[in-house]
KOLZA-749074 format. One record per residue (C-alpha): x, y, z; residue number from 1; chain. Coordinates in steps of 0.05 Angstrom, whole numbers, plus 5000, padded with zeros to 4 digits. Layout:
<pts>
 east north   up   i ch
    X     Y    Z NUM  A
...
</pts>
This chain:
<pts>
 east north   up   i ch
 1202  4695 6891   1  A
 1276  4700 6875   2  A
 1303  4718 6807   3  A
 1373  4690 6805   4  A
 1428  4716 6760   5  A
 1492  4679 6746   6  A
 1558  4704 6716   7  A
 1566  4680 6645   8  A
 1622  4633 6627   9  A
 1685  4667 6602  10  A
 1669  4693 6533  11  A
 1715  4709 6475  12  A
 1708  4781 6456  13  A
 1704  4817 6389  14  A
 1759  4810 6338  15  A
 1827  4822 6369  16  A
 1864  4833 6304  17  A
 1924  4861 6341  18  A
 1935  4791 6368  19  A
 1945  4761 6299  20  A
 2009  4721 6299  21  A
 2040  4715 6230  22  A
 2073  4646 6224  23  A
 2092  4623 6156  24  A
 2142  4578 6122  25  A
 2151  4595 6049  26  A
 2177  4570 5983  27  A
 2195  4610 5921  28  A
 2195  4586 5849  29  A
 2236  4627 5799  30  A
 2218  4613 5727  31  A
 2277  4597 5683  32  A
 2314  4541 5649  33  A
 2307  4488 5702  34  A
 2290  4486 5777  35  A
 2346  4483 5828  36  A
 2343  4450 5895  37  A
 2306  4487 5950  38  A
 2345  4522 6004  39  A
 2316  4529 6075  40  A
 2334  4570 6135  41  A
 2303  4598 6198  42  A
 2275  4668 6193  43  A
 2245  4712 6248  44  A
 2193  4767 6236  45  A
 2169  4825 6278  46  A
 2096  4837 6261  47  A
 2064  4904 6278  48  A
 1990  4921 6280  49  A
 1978  4992 6306  50  A
 2025  4994 6367  51  A
 2023  4920 6381  52  A
 2083  4875 6364  53  A
 2084  4800 6354  54  A
 2150  4765 6340  55  A
 2151  4696 6308  56  A
 2203  4649 6278  57  A
 2193  4602 6220  58  A
 2231  4562 6168  59  A
 2231  4594 6099  60  A
 2242  4552 6036  61  A
 2262  4585 5971  62  A
 2263  4551 5903  63  A
 2291  4583 5840  64  A
 2313  4565 5770  65  A
 2388  4558 5769  66  A
 2395  4600 5705  67  A
 2358  4656 5670  68  A
 2374  4709 5617  69  A
 2393  4781 5631  70  A
 2338  4830 5613  71  A
 2284  4776 5608  72  A
 2225  4780 5657  73  A
 2224  4719 5702  74  A
 2161  4694 5736  75  A
 2163  4686 5812  76  A
 2117  4645 5856  77  A
 2123  4651 5931  78  A
 2082  4602 5973  79  A
 2074  4593 6048  80  A
 2061  4526 6082  81  A
 2029  4561 6142  82  A
 1991  4625 6152  83  A
 1979  4673 6210  84  A
 1934  4657 6268  85  A
 1867  4693 6267  86  A
 1840  4731 6327  87  A
 1776  4713 6364  88  A
 1727  4735 6310  89  A
 1717  4698 6245  90  A
 1738  4730 6179  91  A
 1692  4726 6120  92  A
 1714  4698 6053  93  A
 1757  4738 6005  94  A
 1780  4790 6056  95  A
 1855  4776 6064  96  A
 1903  4805 6012  97  A
 1976  4784 6020  98  A
 2041  4810 5990  99  A
 2114  4797 6005 100  A
 2182  4821 5983 101  A
 2236  4777 5952 102  A
 2305  4807 5962 103  A
 2351  4807 5901 104  A
 2426  4821 5912 105  A
 2451  4881 5873 106  A
 2383  4910 5858 107  A
 2318  4928 5891 108  A
 2271  4876 5920 109  A
 2212  4852 5879 110  A
 2140  4845 5903 111  A
 2098  4782 5897 112  A
 2024  4786 5914 113  A
 1956  4755 5908 114  A
 1885  4784 5912 115  A
 1839  4762 5968 116  A
 1817  4690 5956 117  A
 1812  4660 6025 118  A
 1755  4617 6049 119  A
 1719  4639 6113 120  A
 1767  4635 6172 121  A
 1740  4614 6240 122  A
 1763  4649 6303 123  A
 1834  4629 6324 124  A
 1842  4587 6261 125  A
 1899  4594 6211 126  A
 1892  4648 6158 127  A
 1914  4613 6093 128  A
 1962  4649 6047 129  A
 1952  4636 5973 130  A
 2008  4631 5922 131  A
 2040  4700 5912 132  A
 2063  4716 5842 133  A
 2106  4771 5809 134  A
 2163  4782 5761 135  A
 2238  4794 5766 136  A
 2283  4824 5713 137  A
 2358  4821 5724 138  A
 2397  4872 5684 139  A
 2468  4844 5682 140  A
 2498  4775 5671 141  A
 2529  4742 5732 142  A
 2496  4714 5794 143  A
 2442  4741 5841 144  A
 2422  4717 5910 145  A
 2350  4713 5932 146  A
 2328  4723 6003 147  A
 2261  4722 6040 148  A
 2233  4792 6052 149  A
 2179  4828 6090 150  A
 2106  4804 6091 151  A
 2044  4848 6089 152  A
 1973  4824 6105 153  A
 1915  4870 6088 154  A
 1849  4853 6123 155  A
 1804  4888 6073 156  A
 1738  4885 6109 157  A
 1769  4919 6171 158  A
 1814  4966 6131 159  A
 1873  4942 6172 160  A
 1945  4923 6154 161  A
 1993  4877 6190 162  A
 2066  4890 6171 163  A
 2118  4836 6186 164  A
 2191  4856 6180 165  A
 2250  4807 6176 166  A
 2291  4811 6239 167  A
 2367  4812 6231 168  A
 2400  4792 6165 169  A
 2356  4752 6118 170  A
 2390  4686 6098 171  A
 2409  4671 6027 172  A
 2365  4615 6003 173  A
 2379  4612 5928 174  A
 2431  4634 5877 175  A
 2413  4645 5804 176  A
 2462  4648 5746 177  A
 2444  4702 5695 178  A
 2468  4692 5623 179  A
 2477  4743 5567 180  A
 2415  4725 5526 181  A
 2445  4701 5461 182  A
 2396  4667 5413 183  A
 2415  4607 5369 184  A
 2489  4600 5354 185  A
 2502  4675 5354 186  A
 2535  4708 5414 187  A
 2557  4779 5429 188  A
 2592  4813 5487 189  A
 2623  4880 5505 190  A
 2698  4878 5496 191  A
 2713  4949 5519 192  A
 2685  5019 5526 193  A
 2725  5079 5501 194  A
 2770  5108 5553 195  A
 2754  5055 5605 196  A
 2793  4999 5637 197  A
 2778  4929 5611 198  A
 2735  4914 5672 199  A
 2686  4970 5656 200  A
 2639  4935 5607 201  A
 2569  4945 5636 202  A
 2555  5019 5629 203  A
 2568  5071 5576 204  A
 2555  5146 5568 205  A
 2527  5183 5509 206  A
 2585  5193 5461 207  A
 2622  5131 5485 208  A
 2644  5079 5434 209  A
 2629  5007 5454 210  A
 2672  4952 5422 211  A
 2636  4886 5412 212  A
 2660  4816 5399 213  A
 2624  4750 5388 214  A
 2618  4686 5349 215  A
 2568  4643 5311 216  A
 2549  4696 5260 217  A
 2546  4690 5183 218  A
 2605  4718 5145 219  A
 2591  4773 5095 220  A
 2520  4790 5117 221  A
 2500  4857 5147 222  A
 2495  4864 5222 223  A
 2450  4916 5255 224  A
 2442  4941 5327 225  A
 2391  4980 5366 226  A
 2381  5000 5439 227  A
 2319  4970 5472 228  A
 2289  4963 5540 229  A
 2316  4908 5586 230  A
 2268  4857 5557 231  A
 2303  4865 5489 232  A
 2237  4872 5451 233  A
 2204  4938 5471 234  A
 2222  5012 5469 235  A
 2275  4997 5415 236  A
 2309  5058 5385 237  A
 2356  5049 5326 238  A
 2374  5123 5327 239  A
 2402  5116 5398 240  A
 2464  5080 5372 241  A
 2508  5082 5311 242  A
 2535  5013 5295 243  A
 2596  4995 5253 244  A
 2597  4920 5256 245  A
 2625  4865 5210 246  A
 2632  4789 5210 247  A
 2696  4757 5185 248  A
 2704  4692 5149 249  A
 2701  4647 5211 250  A
 2637  4679 5238 251  A
 2670  4725 5288 252  A
 2634  4790 5304 253  A
 2676  4853 5308 254  A
 2666  4928 5307 255  A
 2637  4984 5349 256  A
 2572  5016 5369 257  A
 2571  5090 5388 258  A
 2521  5112 5441 259  A
 2482  5170 5412 260  A
 2451  5232 5442 261  A
 2381  5201 5437 262  A
 2399  5146 5486 263  A
 2362  5155 5552 264  A
 2398  5141 5618 265  A
 2379  5075 5651 266  A
 2385  5000 5641 267  A
 2379  4975 5569 268  A
 2394  4916 5524 269  A
 2437  4927 5463 270  A
 2404  4881 5411 271  A
 2448  4856 5354 272  A
 2413  4821 5296 273  A
 2433  4789 5229 274  A
 2374  4757 5194 275  A
 2346  4704 5242 276  A
 2407  4709 5288 277  A
 2400  4752 5349 278  A
 2438  4768 5413 279  A
 2423  4816 5470 280  A
 2477  4850 5510 281  A
 2457  4884 5576 282  A
 2484  4955 5575 283  A
 2469  5012 5622 284  A
 2468  5083 5595 285  A
 2497  5128 5649 286  A
 2472  5198 5664 287  A
 2506  5254 5700 288  A
 2549  5233 5759 289  A
 2517  5254 5825 290  A
 2525  5243 5899 291  A
 2477  5253 5959 292  A
 2492  5261 6033 293  A
 2451  5235 6092 294  A
 2454  5278 6133 295  A
 2480  5339 6094 296  A
 2497  5379 6156 297  A
 2526  5367 6225 298  A
 2575  5386 6279 299  A
 2644  5357 6295 300  A
 2643  5281 6294 301  A
 2581  5274 6251 302  A
 2584  5216 6202 303  A
 2548  5222 6136 304  A
 2531  5168 6085 305  A
 2554  5186 6015 306  A
 2513  5154 5959 307  A
 2534  5159 5886 308  A
 2498  5146 5820 309  A
 2519  5143 5746 310  A
 2593  5131 5760 311  A
 2632  5084 5715 312  A
 2614  5012 5733 313  A
 2673  4970 5757 314  A
 2713  5032 5773 315  A
 2732  5056 5843 316  A
 2719  5125 5872 317  A
 2756  5165 5923 318  A
 2713  5205 5972 319  A
 2740  5263 6012 320  A
 2722  5329 6045 321  A
 2744  5394 6013 322  A
 2755  5461 6048 323  A
 2740  5532 6023 324  A
 2807  5535 5986 325  A
 2791  5472 5947 326  A
 2841  5429 5985 327  A
 2825  5359 6011 328  A
 2816  5355 6087 329  A
 2811  5295 6132 330  A
 2809  5222 6111 331  A
 2803  5199 6039 332  A
 2760  5137 6029 333  A
 2754  5090 5970 334  A
 2692  5053 5949 335  A
 2678  5005 5891 336  A
 2626  5024 5838 337  A
 2575  4969 5825 338  A
 2549  4945 5757 339  A
 2495  4998 5758 340  A
 2542  5057 5771 341  A
 2526  5065 5845 342  A
 2569  5065 5908 343  A
 2561  5079 5982 344  A
 2613  5104 6032 345  A
 2612  5132 6103 346  A
 2653  5195 6117 347  A
 2664  5238 6179 348  A
 2679  5309 6152 349  A
 2730  5346 6195 350  A
 2725  5420 6214 351  A
 2732  5466 6154 352  A
 2697  5419 6105 353  A
 2650  5457 6058 354  A
 2636  5402 6007 355  A
 2644  5328 5994 356  A
 2679  5306 5930 357  A
 2676  5237 5896 358  A
 2725  5223 5839 359  A
 2736  5161 5796 360  A
 2806  5134 5806 361  A
 2812  5114 5733 362  A
 2785  5179 5706 363  A
 2804  5253 5704 364  A
 2784  5310 5749 365  A
 2723  5318 5705 366  A
 2700  5247 5725 367  A
 2674  5270 5792 368  A
 2615  5297 5829 369  A
 2609  5342 5890 370  A
 2557  5366 5939 371  A
 2556  5419 5994 372  A
 2568  5401 6067 373  A
 2541  5449 6120 374  A
 2585  5445 6182 375  A
 2558  5468 6249 376  A
 2609  5505 6292 377  A
 2584  5476 6358 378  A
 2540  5420 6378 379  A
 2506  5388 6320 380  A
 2443  5351 6307 381  A
 2423  5278 6306 382  A
 2360  5237 6305 383  A
 2340  5178 6347 384  A
 2280  5135 6334 385  A
 2241  5120 6397 386  A
 2194  5061 6402 387  A
 2148  5036 6456 388  A
 2104  4975 6456 389  A
 2036  4985 6487 390  A
 2002  4918 6497 391  A
 1927  4914 6500 392  A
 1892  4885 6560 393  A
 1826  4847 6564 394  A
 1751  4857 6560 395  A
 1723  4832 6626 396  A
 1661  4836 6670 397  A
 1647  4825 6744 398  A
 1583  4827 6783 399  A
 1560  4838 6854 400  A
 1551  4773 6892 401  A
 1484  4745 6914 402  A
 1414  4733 6886 403  A
 1362  4783 6863 404  A
 1300  4779 6907 405  A
 1238  4811 6877 406  A
 1181  4838 6921 407  A
 1131  4785 6943 408  A
 1059  4787 6916 409  A
 0993  4753 6937 410  A
 0943  4718 6892 411  A
 0877  4757 6894 412  A
 0850  4753 6823 413  A
 0886  4814 6798 414  A
 0953  4822 6761 415  A
 1011  4845 6805 416  A
 1079  4876 6793 417  A
 1139  4847 6829 418  A
 1200  4894 6825 419  A
 1273  4893 6843 420  A
 1343  4913 6819 421  A
 1395  4875 6779 422  A
 1459  4862 6818 423  A
 1512  4914 6797 424  A
 1556  4893 6738 425  A
 1624  4926 6723 426  A
 1652  4922 6652 427  A
 1726  4937 6639 428  A
 1750  4946 6568 429  A
 1825  4957 6568 430  A
 1841  4925 6500 431  A
 1865  4991 6471 432  A
 1824  4981 6409 433  A
 1768  5014 6369 434  A
 1721  4955 6370 435  A
 1672  4973 6426 436  A
 1630  4921 6463 437  A
 1559  4899 6478 438  A
 1528  4869 6541 439  A
 1463  4832 6529 440  A
 1416  4789 6570 441  A
 1367  4731 6565 442  A
 1323  4701 6619 443  A
 1290  4633 6629 444  A
 1217  4623 6649 445  A
 1202  4630 6723 446  A
 1184  4561 6752 447  A
 1166  4533 6820 448  A
 1179  4465 6851 449  A
 1113  4437 6822 450  A
 1132  4458 6751 451  A
 1084  4517 6745 452  A
 1114  4574 6704 453  A
 1111  4649 6692 454  A
 1135  4664 6621 455  A
 1203  4697 6612 456  A
 1170  4753 6572 457  A
 1134  4776 6634 458  A
 1200  4804 6660 459  A
 1220  4873 6635 460  A
 1278  4918 6653 461  A
 1300  4990 6649 462  A
 1376  4991 6637 463  A
 1425  5041 6667 464  A
 1498  5051 6644 465  A
 1550  5099 6672 466  A
 1625  5109 6676 467  A
 1652  5077 6739 468  A
 1664  5128 6795 469  A
 1734  5157 6790 470  A
 1750  5120 6725 471  A
 1765  5147 6656 472  A
 1729  5126 6593 473  A
 1750  5137 6521 474  A
 1679  5142 6494 475  A
 1607  5142 6518 476  A
 1566  5081 6537 477  A
 1493  5074 6517 478  A
 1439  5037 6557 479  A
 1391  4990 6522 480  A
 1318  5006 6513 481  A
 1268  4991 6569 482  A
 1225  4931 6553 483  A
 1211  4858 6560 484  A
 1265  4804 6561 485  A
 1264  4738 6524 486  A
 1289  4667 6533 487  A
 1312  4663 6461 488  A
 1331  4733 6437 489  A
 1387  4772 6472 490  A
 1366  4842 6493 491  A
 1418  4898 6500 492  A
 1434  4921 6571 493  A
 1493  4968 6554 494  A
 1532  4982 6491 495  A
 1595  5020 6472 496  A
 1597  5033 6397 497  A
 1659  5017 6356 498  A
 1697  5076 6326 499  A
 1708  5088 6252 500  A
 1771  5128 6266 501  A
 1831  5079 6265 502  A
 1873  5129 6305 503  A
 1823  5132 6362 504  A
 1809  5084 6419 505  A
 1746  5059 6455 506  A
 1739  5027 6523 507  A
 1743  5045 6596 508  A
 1712  5024 6663 509  A
 1635  5023 6666 510  A
 1578  5004 6713 511  A
 1515  4970 6686 512  A
 1449  4956 6721 513  A
 1375  4953 6711 514  A
 1309  4962 6747 515  A
 1269  4896 6742 516  A
 1193  4888 6738 517  A
 1159  4820 6735 518  A
 1085  4818 6715 519  A
 1051  4763 6757 520  A
 0986  4738 6725 521  A
 0920  4745 6763 522  A
 0913  4670 6769 523  A
 0981  4640 6788 524  A
 0998  4577 6828 525  A
 1027  4596 6895 526  A
 1100  4579 6909 527  A
 1171  4605 6903 528  A
 1190  4618 6831 529  A
 1261  4624 6804 530  A
 1292  4642 6738 531  A
 1363  4651 6711 532  A
 1382  4717 6679 533  A
 1444  4707 6636 534  A
 1488  4766 6615 535  A
 1537  4758 6557 536  A
 1593  4807 6541 537  A
 1624  4810 6472 538  A
</pts>
């Protein structure tokens, strides 16, 4: 009798999450007065899972309201027409949480997100991305540009994250006009700030006097002011400002507001009210001028990035190196101060520099900030980021050619045992993952040409599993238990367990085999019997 084994058809292995390809086209809705037309552009992403990279390109579509009010939270909805491709193992429902960044010019990006809400995702099918929601608050009137940002997918049941970064410069897809937030017919605006050029109207310091103007107010009625959070309704503090405001006969607002010692640095709305009339004026309260260096030390030729905060908005600063005698050395750079009091400049300090000084051009020597620079006499230091992409291989199996021939037996009224050995099987797992693998077997009934049969359950095996000679293995392999096989239930031959440590790896090169024993009944029709033993790797 011959027990024949055949190589299984190529099987798809356990979940290859590193092979997820994020492919999405998106649209953004920015709540506001009325929707603007959508802008579209091509965007490329580099998606990273563990050490595996996957680059994809897509068309992003961004929708936004064409106007909104400074200091008022704006609802965002980011949707994607397509989602990433799943790996070869299905994902269960409610296991994919997605978030994304929306870039906002002049301020930090905002995050839009959604909790897991996906239906079950078959292997290699698209992972749907639900609508992502969040809020944006713009501090100053003017315009802001919105751009598509990075995407993050959290596969919660595996505890894994796929991070997709925009490659190159993100395209501008929408521009939003931000108004000053006046209510009804009343309007107010900053005319000037004490001691500042006319262009400096967005940031004041404690002790500064802010001159206001406006129209649409009621003559002769009292006008009050208070300093609130950006939304204009919370964290209001009347004691943070001292107003002296009047309305003349034609409804024109005039007067001043002094910023008090109780005002906290940061973005605010100055809220002016008169009965039912109300107007909000975005106004930043500046803190102490400060600069930072990156790096703060280096040898000759080192370039440092100078970042400033709480300088006068709309002003311009000069940035220079200073030696031990307090004299400027090297180049002097200029940089504009943005509406939030920040600036950035790149400077290469020459030999002899002991500190970096930034001074407002329209201010005095007191309107400056400095920070120490540590010069290295020789050499210097620098950093380089090194990256390498290690791509995972495949989970494969191969077996020794030929049939398995069990020992012949003769019918004599007693039960006999026909034995043999499974053809050698080699399993190679070079996926570079933590998922492990399992090799299982089923067997058909043994039948002869006349149709007589010996049940599949009469065949038993004793599995053996070892690391292939001369090969390395990341973890141990475990043989299945000795026992009977089945035509319907797969029985383990060899198994390598998955790892719970995300920083580890399983896999290697292994040999699998088994001693076979077929129980031939005492009364059996004579003939040559054959069966098919099928091995499946996953």
